[in-house]
C-alpha positions as CSV (number, residue, x, y, z in Angstrom):
1,X,-15.7,7.3,3.4
2,X,-19.1,5.6,3.2
3,X,-19.4,1.9,3.0
4,X,-21.1,2.3,-0.4
5,X,-18.1,4.3,-1.7
6,X,-15.7,1.7,-0.4
7,X,-17.7,-1.1,-2.2
8,X,-17.7,1.0,-5.4
9,X,-13.9,1.4,-5.3
10,X,-13.3,-2.3,-4.6
11,X,-15.6,-3.1,-7.5
12,X,-13.6,-0.8,-9.8
13,X,-10.4,-2.6,-8.7
14,X,-11.8,-6.1,-9.4
15,X,-13.3,-5.1,-12.7
16,X,-10.1,-3.4,-13.8
17,X,-8.1,-6.6,-13.1
18,X,-10.7,-8.6,-15.2
19,X,-9.9,-6.3,-18.1
20,X,-13.2,-4.4,-18.1
21,X,-13.2,-0.9,-19.4
22,X,-13.8,1.4,-16.4
23,X,-15.7,4.6,-16.8
24,X,-14.4,6.9,-14.0
25,X,-15.8,10.0,-12.6
26,X,-13.5,12.7,-11.1
27,X,-15.1,13.6,-7.8
28,X,-12.2,15.7,-6.7
29,X,-11.0,12.9,-4.4
30,X,-7.2,12.9,-4.2
31,X,-5.4,10.3,-2.1
32,X,-2.2,8.4,-2.2
33,X,-3.3,4.8,-2.4
34,X,-2.2,1.2,-2.5
35,X,-4.1,-1.8,-3.8
36,X,-3.1,-5.1,-2.2
37,X,-4.1,-8.6,-3.5
38,X,-4.1,-11.5,-1.1
39,X,-4.5,-15.1,-2.2
40,X,-5.7,-17.3,0.7
41,X,-4.5,-14.6,3.1
42,X,-1.0,-14.4,1.6
43,X,0.4,-11.4,-0.2
44,X,0.0,-11.8,-4.0
45,X,0.6,-8.2,-5.1
46,X,0.8,-4.7,-3.8
47,X,1.5,-1.5,-5.7
48,X,0.7,2.1,-4.7
49,X,1.4,5.8,-4.8
50,X,2.4,7.7,-1.7
51,X,0.6,10.8,-3.1
52,X,-2.2,11.2,-5.5
53,X,-1.4,11.1,-9.2
54,X,-4.9,11.1,-10.7
55,X,-8.6,11.1,-9.7
56,X,-9.2,8.3,-7.2
57,X,-11.2,6.0,-9.4
58,X,-8.6,6.1,-12.2
59,X,-5.8,5.6,-9.7
60,X,-7.5,2.6,-8.1
61,X,-8.1,1.0,-11.5
62,X,-4.5,1.5,-12.5
63,X,-3.1,0.3,-9.2
64,X,-5.3,-2.8,-9.2
65,X,-3.9,-3.8,-12.7
66,X,-0.4,-3.0,-11.6
67,X,-0.8,-5.1,-8.4
68,X,-2.1,-8.0,-10.4
69,X,0.2,-7.9,-13.4
70,X,3.3,-5.7,-12.6
71,X,4.4,-6.4,-9.1
72,X,8.0,-7.5,-9.7
73,X,7.9,-9.9,-6.7
74,X,5.2,-12.1,-8.4
75,X,4.4,-13.5,-11.8
76,X,1.3,-11.9,-13.5
77,X,-2.0,-13.0,-12.0
78,X,-3.8,-15.7,-14.0
79,X,-7.5,-15.4,-14.5
80,X,-8.2,-18.4,-12.4
81,X,-6.2,-16.9,-9.5
82,X,-8.3,-13.8,-9.4
83,X,-11.3,-15.7,-8.0
84,X,-9.0,-16.9,-5.2
85,X,-7.8,-13.3,-4.3
86,X,-9.2,-10.7,-2.0
87,X,-8.6,-7.0,-2.8
88,X,-7.7,-4.5,-0.1
89,X,-7.4,-0.7,-0.7
90,X,-5.4,1.7,1.5
91,X,-6.1,5.4,1.2
92,X,-3.2,7.4,2.6
93,X,-2.9,10.7,4.3
94,X,-0.2,13.0,2.9
95,X,3.2,11.8,4.3
96,X,4.8,14.1,6.8
97,X,8.5,14.4,7.8
98,X,9.3,13.3,11.3
99,X,12.4,14.3,13.3
100,X,13.5,10.7,14.0
101,X,12.2,7.1,14.1
102,X,11.2,7.7,17.7
103,X,8.2,9.7,16.5
104,X,6.9,6.7,14.5
105,X,3.9,5.1,16.2
106,X,3.6,1.4,15.5
107,X,0.2,0.1,14.4
108,X,-1.0,3.7,13.6
109,X,1.6,5.0,11.1
110,X,2.9,3.8,7.8
111,X,6.6,4.7,7.4
112,X,8.9,5.7,4.6
113,X,12.7,5.4,5.0
114,X,15.0,7.3,2.7
115,X,18.8,6.8,2.9
116,X,21.7,6.8,0.5
117,X,19.4,7.2,-2.5
118,X,17.3,4.3,-1.5
119,X,13.7,4.2,-0.2
120,X,11.2,1.7,1.2
121,X,7.7,2.0,2.6
122,X,5.5,-0.1,4.9
123,X,1.8,0.5,5.2
124,X,0.5,0.8,8.8
125,X,-1.2,-2.6,8.7
126,X,2.2,-4.4,8.2
127,X,2.8,-4.1,12.0
128,X,-0.5,-5.9,12.7
129,X,0.1,-8.6,10.0
130,X,3.6,-9.4,11.1
131,X,3.5,-8.9,14.8
132,X,6.9,-7.0,14.6
133,X,8.1,-4.7,17.2
134,X,9.1,-1.2,16.2
135,X,12.7,-2.2,15.9
136,X,11.9,-5.3,13.9
137,X,9.8,-3.3,11.5
138,X,12.5,-0.7,11.0
139,X,15.1,-3.4,10.5
140,X,12.9,-5.1,7.9
141,X,12.3,-1.7,6.3
142,X,16.0,-1.1,6.0
143,X,16.4,-4.5,4.3
144,X,13.5,-3.8,2.0
145,X,15.4,-0.6,0.9
146,X,18.5,-2.7,0.1
147,X,20.4,-1.4,3.1
148,X,21.9,-3.1,6.1
149,X,19.3,-4.1,8.8
150,X,20.6,-1.4,11.2
151,X,20.6,1.4,8.6
152,X,17.5,3.0,10.3
153,X,19.7,3.9,13.2
154,X,21.9,6.2,11.0
155,X,21.7,9.9,11.7
156,X,21.4,10.4,7.9
157,X,18.2,8.3,7.7
158,X,15.1,10.4,6.8
159,X,11.7,9.3,7.8
160,X,8.1,10.2,6.8
161,X,4.9,8.8,8.3
162,X,1.3,8.6,7.1
163,X,-1.9,7.0,8.2
164,X,-4.3,4.9,6.1
165,X,-8.0,4.1,5.8
166,X,-7.9,0.4,4.9
167,X,-10.8,-1.6,3.7
168,X,-11.2,-4.9,1.8
169,X,-13.6,-7.2,0.2
170,X,-13.6,-9.4,3.3
171,X,-15.2,-6.6,5.3
172,X,-17.9,-5.7,2.7
């Protein structure tokens, strides 16, 4: 994706959070995507779709608003906070099933764990941000899914991986 297109998508996200009406154009781009908000480097909201649900511009606008106002881990973003936030977008490849957690490559892959009707996901950049080992990441993923920390070791656990093209306002 070109630098100009990345800037355009980041602008759409910021304008959507500000409440501007976004005129989108369906260019046939279809990605799973996440929009992450960071306030002074700390997570402030992150919502996404593992697979495309709409044209990319509409999807980014909706995810930006959801990250700002509907992430259940945080109160809705105030207008003054937006100026303190940086927006990051992750465009995902289609998730693929892997035979076991051993096929998961730390720092390259995002990972999805499904077990006992529960599911959790970490984007690929989580490994870089936390410094976790593969085992620490899988334990945290299990806890995120509401499971015991060693649930990832279960023979019943199902894993899918994906990669992401990640860009943020900091880079542009």
